C-alpha positions in Angstrom: 0.0 -0.1 0.2 3.2 2.0 0.7 4.5 1.7 -2.4 1.1 2.5 -4.5 0.8 5.7 -2.8 4.5 7.0 -3.1 4.1 6.3 -6.5 0.8 8.0 -6.9 2.3 10.9 -5.2 5.3 10.7 -7.2 3.4 11.0 -10.4 1.1 13.4 -9.1 3.8 16.0 -8.4 5.3 15.6 -11.8 2.3 16.2 -13.3 1.0 19.0 -11.5 4.4 20.7 -12.2 4.0 20.4 -15.9 0.5 21.7 -15.6 2.1 25.1 -14.1 4.6 25.0 -16.6 1.8 25.1 -19.7 3.6 21.4 -20.9 -0.4 19.5 -20.8 0.8 17.0 -22.6 3.9 15.7 -19.8 0.9 16.6 -17.1 -1.4 14.1 -19.0 0.9 11.3 -18.8 2.2 11.9 -15.6 -1.6 12.5 -13.9 -3.0 9.4 -15.8 -0.1 7.5 -14.3 -1.3 8.8 -10.9 -5.1 8.0 -11.5 -3.8 4.3 -12.0 -2.0 4.1 -8.8 -4.6 5.9 -7.0 -7.5 3.3 -8.1 -4.5 0.6 -6.9 -5.0 2.3 -3.2 -8.4 1.8 -3.4 -9.2 5.4 -1.3 -11.7 7.5 -3.1 -11.0 11.1 -1.8 -7.8 10.2 -3.7 -9.6 8.5 -6.8 -11.7 11.4 -7.6 -9.0 14.2 -6.4 -6.6 12.4 -9.5 -9.5 12.2 -11.9 -10.5 16.0 -11.1 -6.5 16.9 -12.3 -6.3 14.9 -15.2 -9.7 16.0 -16.4 -7.7 19.3 -16.1 -5.0 18.4 -18.3 -7.3 16.8 -20.7 -9.4 20.1 -21.0 -6.1 21.4 -21.6 -5.4 18.9 -24.5 -8.5 19.6 -26.2 -9.9 16.0 -24.7 -13.5 17.2 -24.0 -15.4 13.8 -23.8 -12.4 12.2 -21.4 -12.5 15.1 -19.3 -15.9 15.5 -18.9 -16.3 11.8 -18.1 -13.6 12.7 -15.3 -15.2 15.1 -13.9 -18.1 13.3 -13.8 -16.4 10.6 -11.8 -15.1 12.8 -9.4 -18.3 14.3 -8.6 -19.6 11.1 -8.6 -17.1 9.8 -5.9 -17.6 13.4 -4.4 -21.0 13.2 -3.7 -20.9 9.6 -2.1 -18.2 11.2 0.5 -20.6 14.6 0.5 -17.0 16.2 0.0 -18.2 19.6 -0.5 -14.9 20.7 -2.0 -14.8 18.1 -4.4 -17.9 18.8 -5.3 -17.3 22.2 -6.2 -14.5 21.9 -8.1 -16.0 19.3 -10.4 -19.0 21.3 -11.4 -16.8 23.9 -11.8 -14.4 21.7 -14.2 -17.5 20.7 -16.3 -18.6 24.4 -16.5 -15.7 25.1 -17.9 -16.3 22.0 -20.5 -19.7 23.6 -21.2 -18.5 27.1 -22.0 -15.7 26.0 -24.6 -18.6 24.0 -26.1 -20.9 27.2 -26.4 -23.1 25.7 -24.0 -23.2 29.6 -22.0 -26.5 28.8 -19.9 -25.0 25.1 -18.6 -22.0 26.5 -17.8 -23.3 29.6 -15.7 -26.0 27.2 -13.9 -23.1 25.1 -12.8 -20.5 28.1 -12.1 -23.4 29.6 -9.4 -23.6 25.9 -8.1 -20.3 25.8 -7.4 -19.7 28.8 -6.2 -23.2 28.3 -3.8 -21.6 25.2 -2.7 -18.2 25.9 -2.1 -17.1 25.9 1.4 -16.0 29.3 3.2 -13.4 27.6 5.4 -11.3 26.4 2.3 -9.3 29.2 0.2 -11.4 32.3 -0.4 -9.2 33.2 -3.3 -10.4 29.8 -5.1 -13.5 31.0 -4.7 -12.8 34.8 -6.2 -11.3 32.5 -8.8 -14.7 30.9 -9.7 -16.4 34.6 -9.4 -14.1 35.1 -12.0 -15.2 32.7 -14.0 -18.7 33.2 -14.3 -18.0 36.8 -15.0 -16.1 36.1 -18.1 -19.3 33.6 -19.0 -21.7 36.8 -17.9 -19.6 39.2 -20.2 -19.7 36.6 -22.9 -23.1 36.8 -23.2 -23.0 41.1 -22.9 -25.0 40.3 -19.2 -22.7 43.3 -18.1 -24.8 44.0 -14.9 -24.5 40.0 -13.7 -20.5 40.4 -14.7 -20.0 43.7 -12.7 -21.6 41.9 -9.7 -19.9 38.9 -10.2 -16.3 40.6 -11.0 -17.0 43.1 -7.4 -17.4 39.8 -5.4 -14.6 38.7 -6.7 -12.1 41.4 -6.2 -13.2 42.1 -2.6 -12.2 38.7 -1.8 -8.6 39.2 -3.6 -8.8 42.5 -1.1 -9.5 40.8 1.8 -7.1 37.9 1.3 -4.2 40.1 0.3 -4.4 39.2 -3.1 -3.2 42.6 -4.7 -2.5 41.3 -8.6 -5.4 39.8 -8.2 -7.0 42.6 -7.5 -5.5 44.3 -9.9 -6.2 41.7 -12.4 -10.1 42.4 -11.5 -9.9 46.1 -12.3 -8.6 45.8 -15.8 -11.7 42.9 -16.0 -14.2 45.7 -15.0 -12.6 48.2 -17.0 -13.1 46.4 -20.3 -16.5 45.9 -18.8 -17.4 49.6 -18.6 -15.7 50.4 -21.8 -18.1 47.8 -23.7 -21.0 50.1 -21.8 -19.5 53.2 -23.4 -18.5 54.1 -19.8 -15.4 55.8 -20.7 -14.8 57.6 -16.7 -15.8 54.7 -15.2 -13.5 52.3 -17.6 -10.3 54.9 -17.3 -10.8 55.0 -13.4 -10.5 50.7 -13.3 -7.6 50.9 -15.3 -5.9 53.6 -13.6 -6.4 51.5 -10.2 -5.0 48.5 -11.6 -2.0 50.6 -12.9 -1.8 51.7 -9.5 -1.4 48.6 -7.7 0.8 47.4 -10.4 3.0 49.5 -9.4 3.3 48.9 -5.8 3.7 45.6 -6.1 6.4 46.4 -8.6 5.1 44.0 -11.5 6.0 46.3 -14.3 5.3 44.1 -17.3 1.7 44.1 -15.7 1.5 47.6 -15.6 2.9 48.2 -19.1 -0.2 46.6 -19.8 -2.3 48.6 -18.2 -0.7 52.1 -19.1 -1.5 50.5 -22.4 -5.1 50.1 -21.6 -5.0 53.9 -20.9 -3.2 55.0 -23.8 -5.5 53.6 -26.0 -8.7 54.9 -24.0 -7.0 58.2 -23.9 -6.5 57.8 -27.6 -9.8 57.1 -28.1 -11.0 59.9 -26.7 -8.2 62.2 -28.6 -7.0 63.1 -25.5 -3.5 63.0 -27.6 -0.9 64.0 -25.5 -1.9 62.4 -21.9 -2.1 58.9 -24.6 1.2 59.5 -26.1 2.9 60.3 -22.2 1.6 56.4 -21.2 2.7 54.9 -24.4 5.9 56.1 -23.8 5.8 54.8 -20.6 4.6 51.0 -22.3 7.4 51.3 -24.4 10.0 51.9 -21.5 9.0 49.0 -19.6 8.7 46.4 -22.4 12.1 48.0 -22.9 13.4 47.3 -19.6 12.3 44.1 -19.6 13.2 42.6 -23.0 9.1 42.0 -24.1 10.1 42.4 -27.8 6.9 40.9 -28.6 5.2 43.7 -26.5 7.6 46.1 -27.7 6.8 46.2 -31.8 3.2 46.2 -31.0 3.9 49.0 -28.8 5.4 51.1 -31.4 2.6 50.2 -33.8 0.2 51.7 -31.8 2.2 54.8 -30.8 3.0 55.3 -34.6 -0.7 55.2 -35.3 -1.3 57.8 -31.9 1.7 60.1 -33.5 0.1 59.9 -37.2 -3.4 61.1 -35.6 -1.8 63.9 -33.9 0.1 64.9 -37.9 3.4 64.2 -35.8 4.7 62.2 -39.5 8.4 62.4 -38.7 7.7 60.7 -35.4 5.5 58.5 -36.7 7.2 57.0 -39.3 10.3 56.7 -37.2 8.4 54.5 -34.7 6.4 52.2 -37.4 10.0 51.6 -38.5 10.8 50.4 -34.6 7.7 48.4 -34.9 8.9 46.7 -38.0 12.4 45.8 -36.4 11.0 44.0 -33.1 8.5 42.3 -34.9 9.1 39.2 -35.0 5.9 37.1 -36.3 3.8 36.3 -39.5 3.4 37.3 -43.1 0.7 39.9 -42.0 2.0 41.1 -39.4 4.8 42.8 -41.6 2.4 43.6 -44.6 0.7 46.0 -42.0 3.8 47.9 -41.0 5.1 48.7 -44.6 1.7 49.7 -45.8 1.6 52.1 -42.8 5.1 53.2 -43.8 4.0 53.8 -47.8 1.0 55.5 -46.0 3.1 58.1 -43.9 5.5 58.6 -47.0 2.3 59.3 -49.0 1.3 62.0 -46.6 4.9 63.5 -46.5 4.9 63.4 -50.2 8.2 60.9 -50.4 6.9 59.5 -53.2 9.9 56.6 -54.4 9.8 55.9 -50.2 6.2 55.2 -50.7 6.9 53.1 -53.7 9.6 50.8 -52.3 7.2 50.2 -48.9 4.1 49.6 -51.3 6.0 46.8 -52.8 7.3 45.2 -49.7 3.4 44.9 -48.1 2.2 43.9 -51.4 5.0 41.0 -51.0 3.9 40.0 -47.8 0.1 40.1 -48.6 0.7 38.2 -51.1 2.3 35.6 -48.7 -0.7 36.1 -46.4 -3.6 35.5 -49.4 -5.2 38.8 -48.4 -6.8 39.8 -51.6 -8.9 42.7 -50.5 -5.0 43.9 -49.3 -3.3 43.1 -52.2 -6.4 45.1 -54.3 -5.9 48.0 -52.4 -2.2 48.8 -52.9 -2.4 47.7 -56.5 -4.4 50.5 -56.9 -2.4 52.8 -55.0 0.9 51.9 -56.4 -0.8 51.8 -60.0 -1.3 56.1 -59.3 2.6 56.1 -58.2 4.1 54.5 -61.3 1.4 56.3 -63.7 2.6 59.6 -62.6 6.1 58.5 -62.3 7.1 59.4 -65.7 5.6 63.3 -65.6 6.4 64.5 -62.3 4.5 63.6 -59.2 4.8 66.7 -57.8 2.0 68.7 -60.3 -1.3 69.3 -58.8 -3.4 67.0 -60.9 -1.2 64.1 -60.3 -1.3 64.0 -56.8 -5.0 65.1 -56.2 -6.1 61.1 -55.8 -3.5 61.1 -53.0 -4.5 64.0 -51.5 -7.8 63.0 -51.0 -6.9 59.9 -50.0 -3.9 60.7 -47.6 -3.9 63.9 -46.5 -6.7 64.7 -44.3 -5.3 62.6 -42.0 -8.6 60.8 -40.3 -7.3 57.2 -39.3 -10.3 54.4 -38.9 -10.5 54.1 -34.8 -11.5 50.7 -35.5 -8.3 50.1 -36.9 -6.8 50.7 -33.7 -9.1 49.2 -31.5 -8.4 45.4 -33.8 -4.7 46.6 -33.2 -5.5 46.3 -29.5 -7.0 43.1 -30.2 -4.1 41.4 -31.9 -2.0 42.8 -29.1 -4.1 41.0 -26.4 -4.4 38.0 -28.7 -0.7 37.9 -28.4 -0.5 37.9 -25.0 -3.2 34.9 -24.5 -6.1 37.3 -23.3 -8.4 35.5 -25.7 -11.5 37.0 -23.7 -10.5 40.5 -23.7 -9.4 40.4 -27.2 -12.3 38.9 -28.8 -14.3 41.6 -27.3 -12.1 44.2 -29.0 -12.3 42.3 -31.9 -16.8 42.7 -31.7 -16.1 46.3 -30.8 -13.9 46.7 -34.0 -16.3 44.6 -36.1 -19.4 46.7 -34.9 -17.3 50.2 -35.4 -16.0 49.1 -39.3 -19.6 48.1 -40.5 -21.1 50.9 -39.4 -18.2 53.2 -41.2 -19.0 50.8 -44.3 -15.3 49.2 -44.6 -14.0 45.8 -45.1 -14.0 43.6 -42.5 -13.0 40.3 -43.4 -9.9 40.9 -41.4 -12.1 41.3 -38.4 -14.2 38.8 -39.3 -11.2 36.1 -39.3 -9.8 37.4 -36.2 -13.3 37.0 -34.4 -13.4 33.4 -35.7 -10.0 32.4 -35.0 -10.3 33.5 -31.2 -13.8 32.1 -30.7 -12.1 28.2 -31.9 -9.3 28.6 -29.5 -11.4 30.2 -26.7 -13.1 26.6 -27.3 -10.6 24.5 -26.8 -9.3 26.3 -23.6 -10.2 25.9 -20.0 -10.8 29.4 -18.1 
């Protein structure tokens, strides 16, 4: 018996370590071995615990049917044992699977049951997580008042138990809820609170993320100087901590803010720095080169614009974006058409004048960039909300929405495959 227990404990601890590191394949392997050893031990509470942890790893590996069976087994054992903590955790696991499958009413019901039976002599921080998970589903179905209510409860639990990081994260969620309801000032207040806490606990990367929210919301409110101030702070912190992906995205947003402020040289330099730090896919290179071409056109530096257009066209062709290929080809055609007769003549660049010199960047593009930045940071729910916001604005402005719709589809699919 002692030998089985040691084997169970070793596999369990190893599996949990792999779970914490995000190596879900190895985690499942060891947790499956721990379940076998627990069944050899024959102790119901250990078997139930092993089923639940294995199911958690299976959710991460998108094995939803196996995970659901595992949580059901854990629930059966815990009901027989009247183990309220175990019952709550098993129901929460089943709720997470329903969320991934898009069964939102069932998921809400299970999370509420898990919260109601959760023993208050157990970890209240775990209870805060359950409230937060429920809040995510309310956000998904746009029940803002209910989402706010449960997030506030989660935030209070974090605050009462001295978990400042959790309190700050909840403030970010609340800020997003208020933003989605058009309550800009309330959203800004919550982002300020989150930033202040991250500053106190000296989590500078999270502080940079909170400042980026503030930069974006200030930009959207046309508070350009304040937006620039926060975005510069964002970049200083990202550079300090070598967050290269975030540095590139930060410079991209900074370039757009500077372009809106008609600071063209600074916008161009920021876009070049965004390109320098970018390590992603073809689409990212394409939009950066296209942005540089746009700035060059506004500056009437047509040779540079032509060079950037060719680069953008090449990467959009790799990416397979037909609408962008057509748009750039049209612009490049005008450049080439007037190249031989002197593009500085009034009639020859009148078309570009109408298209670019009156700077008025569609704000949906900036919201879309924020969505992509959040997606890269694996904040899929927040990215999805920004994506829907960008889609709504783009449709109202009668802009092309294919890119946004693809982002939303990809995020939705990824969210369905992940456990919250």
